[in-house]
C-alpha positions, 0 to 999 in steps of 0.5 A: 306895592310890597310891605316889608317888616323887620321884626326885632326885639326893640322895633318893628322896622317897616318899608313900602316898596314900589317895585324895587324902590323903597318909597316909605319907611316907618317904625313901631315899638315891638313891646307895644305891639298889643293886639292884632287890631292895634297893630293892624290899625297902626299899619292902616294909619301909616298908609292913610297918612301917606295917601296909600290905600290898603288895596295898593298893598299886594303882599306883606313880607317879614322876617322876625326874631320875636316868635311871640309877635308872629301870630299877632302880626299875621292875624293883623295882616289877614284882618286888615289886608285881606287881599294881600299875600303873606310871606315870612322868611323862615327855615325851608325858604330858598334864599340863594344863601348857603348856610354853613352853621352847625344847625342852620335852623338857629340862624336868625331870619334878620341875619339871613335877610341881611346876607341876602341883601349884601349878596345882591348889592355886592354880587361876587364879593366877600362881605362882613355885615355889622348890624347894630341893633338890640344886639350887635351882630357881625356876620361873614358871607363869602363871595360864593354866597356862603353864610359862614357864621358870625358873632353876637354881642350885646348892643349899645343900648342893651349894655347901657341898660345892663349897667343901669339895672345891675349897679347902684349908682350908674345911670342911663345915658344918651348914646352919642359920639364922644369927643375925647377918650377920657371921661371926667364924670360918671355919665361921660365914662359910661358914654365912652365905655359904650362907644369905644368898647363897641368900636374896639370890639368891631375892629378886632372882629373884622380884622380877625375875619379878614385874616381867618376867613378871607386870607387877604381877599377883598372884603366889603364891610357893611354897616346897618342897624340903628346905631351904625351911623354913629360910627360913620367917621371911624373908617370901619365901614365901607358902606352904611346901608340902613335898609339892608334887611328890608331889601333882603326881605324884599328879595327873598319874597320876590325869589320865592314868588318867582320859584313858585311861578316856575314850579306851577308852569 
């Protein structure tokens, strides 16, 4: 089995793949990662709870946007999964995605993984990947698998925390789908600002991509990330794929392994 990890600023999202099938999904709070022992024991605990042995894990593959965690995670894998192959999606790994950034090394590994997953799921089609996590990103990928660029803006929780931290009277609120546009309490006003502000920004950017980049061609708009399901009924996404990044990490690992085997032949 293959363990994939998507290391983000808020959560480490993990998944266990048996061949191409996602069998198990789990989360760990990134700020609480602690030591390699703590994280390694957590991973072992997840396996034990689900009646999976350490020996069944043949490899651990990850993408990370938190460089400070990478050493701890690698050390945890080496110590607690000593027979597992280790793979990290980073600059220099051949992915089949053509990065058209001014500086390709700046592209987040999670964005690349999402692009890989989209190119695999919708081969030969233009795609916009909207990932609603700590940050909200909107990435454009052409039908030729060109990573054209994107937009990064504060995610919904980050925006809420900014309001709470930098104002005297605004509070933390639950992030949920409002039933009206008009808020009639401070709490309701913040909730509506977060939700409809985000919705309007996403619609505007996607519309701009359609006109500026794809010029009337078909575009698949993919929602992913923790808050994507909040917008399920808004008609902005053609499909919601919660595990898109994990799938991309899996595909990147499998492609890298196949390329290494071909090179050794």
